[in-house]
N, C-alpha and C positions, 0 to 999 in steps of 0.2 A: 642806442639808448632810448629808454622810454620817456624820460623827462626832457623838457626843453633846456637849452643852455643859452648863454650870451651870444654864442656863435651860430646856433642852428636850432630848428624846431625838432622835438623828439618824435618818436614813432606814433604816439597816440594823437598828438596835434596834427601830424601829417595824415594819419588815417582819417580823422574827422574832415580835414580840409579837402582831400582828394575824393573821398566818398561823397561828400556834399557837393563838390564840383560836378561829379557825374549826375547827381540828382538835379542840379540846376540846369545842366545841359538838357536833360529830359523835360524839365518844366518849361524851358524856353522853347524847345521844339513843339511841345504839346500846346502851349499857350499861343505861340505864333501860328500854328496850323489852325487853331480854332478861330483866331482873329482873321485869318485869310479866307477860310471856307469851312464853316461849321458842319456842312453836310458831306464833305469829302470822306471817302473810305479811310484814307490815311489819318485824317483828323480823328475820326471815330475810334480807330485802332489805338492811337497814341494817347488820346484824351481819356480813354477808359481807365487809364492808370494814373491820371493827374492827381486825383485825391489821395491815392495810396502813396505815391512818391512824396506828395506834399506833407502828409502826416509823418512819413519817415523823416523828412527834413525837419519837421517840428521837433520830434524827440531827439534827433541828432543835434540840433541847434541848442536845445536845453542842456544836453550833456556836454556839448562843446563849450558853452559859456561856463559851466561849472568847472570844467577842466582848465579853461583859460584863467579863471580866478585862482585856482590852485597853483597854476604854473606861473602866475604873474611875476613873482620874484626871480624866476629863472629865465624869463623871456628876453630875447634881444631888445635892446633899447631902441625906441622909435620916436621920431618927432611928434609933436602934438597933432599935426594934420593927419598923420598916419593913424594915430590912436582914435581920432575923431571919426575918420572914415571907417575904420573897423567897428567902432561902437555903433555907428549908423547901420552898417550891414548886419551886425548881431541883432539889433533891435528889430530890423525888418525880417530877418530870418525866422524870428519867433512870431512877430506880429502878423505877417502875411498868412501863414497857415493857421494861426490861432483865430484870425478873423474868419477864415473859411469854415472852421469848426463851429464858430458862433453862428454863422449863416446857416450851416447844416442843421443846427439845433433849431434855429428860427424857422426853418422850412419844415420842421417835423420829420425830417428824413433820418433814417438809420444809417449806421456806418459799421461795416465789419472790415477790420484791417486785414488786407490780403486774403479775404475770404475765410480767415481762420479765427480771428479774435473779435468778438463783438465789442465795439467801443460805445456806440450810441444806439439806443433802442428807438425804433420808428414809433413816433407818437401821432403823426398826422396833424398835430396842432401847430399852427403857424403863429409866430411872434413877430409882428411887423418890424419893430425897431432892430431886432437881431438880423432879420433878412435884409433890411435896408442898409445896415452897417456893412454887411458883407458885400452887397451889390455895389455900394459906393466906394469902399476902400480896398477890397481884396485885389482886384485887377490893377487898379491904379498904383497901389503900393508895390505890387509885384513887378510892374514895369519899372518903377523907381529902383527897386532892388536890382533888377537886371542892369540898369544904367550904372549903378554903383559898382556892380561886379565887372562890367566892361572897363570902367575907370580903374578898378583894382588891378585887372590884368594889364592894362596899358602901363600903369605906373610900376608894376612889378618888372615888366620888361625894360621900361625906360631906365629904372634905377639899377637894373642888372647889367645894362650895356653902356652906362655912362662911366667914363674913367674916374670921375670925382665922387661918385656915389657908392654907397654900400651895395654889395652884390646880394640883393635880397632873394632872388629866385633860388639860388643854390641852398639857402637856409631852409626853404620849404621842400626842397628835394632831399634834405637830410645830409647835405655836404657841409663840412666844417670849413669856415673861412679862415 
């Protein structure tokens, strides 16, 4: 089924979830590599696509939020803490790459999406507050998002293997409870 239901997430929700999960694995690997050694060949190879994957995550996150709003009446019921955790992740999934775009504008750099679609024209004009916003918040909020994702994974497994809790992991795998 395409739509979500009270017992499981639908095809589109699962598509967004798992495609973005792959993107976040790439982002974690590339950001960690850059943190460890900026000059390593591996870092340069994976970080070359950091912005491309980040921009993909941005538009996927926007579409995912729209889909989540549409599917809200159909979704499985969750406690307040779960809703709050998901809301924080959604905000950061949009904010982190959006702040990177703001920084890119502030640095006067251009951006062509996957080498095919021009998104930002190179101006060469720097805007200090935009650059500083990105330098201050992009990385820090990115690490916070990764921490929330690790918590999300932990609780998904915890609640899927506890005899008293809902089996949440099968819902995101498309299995009906």
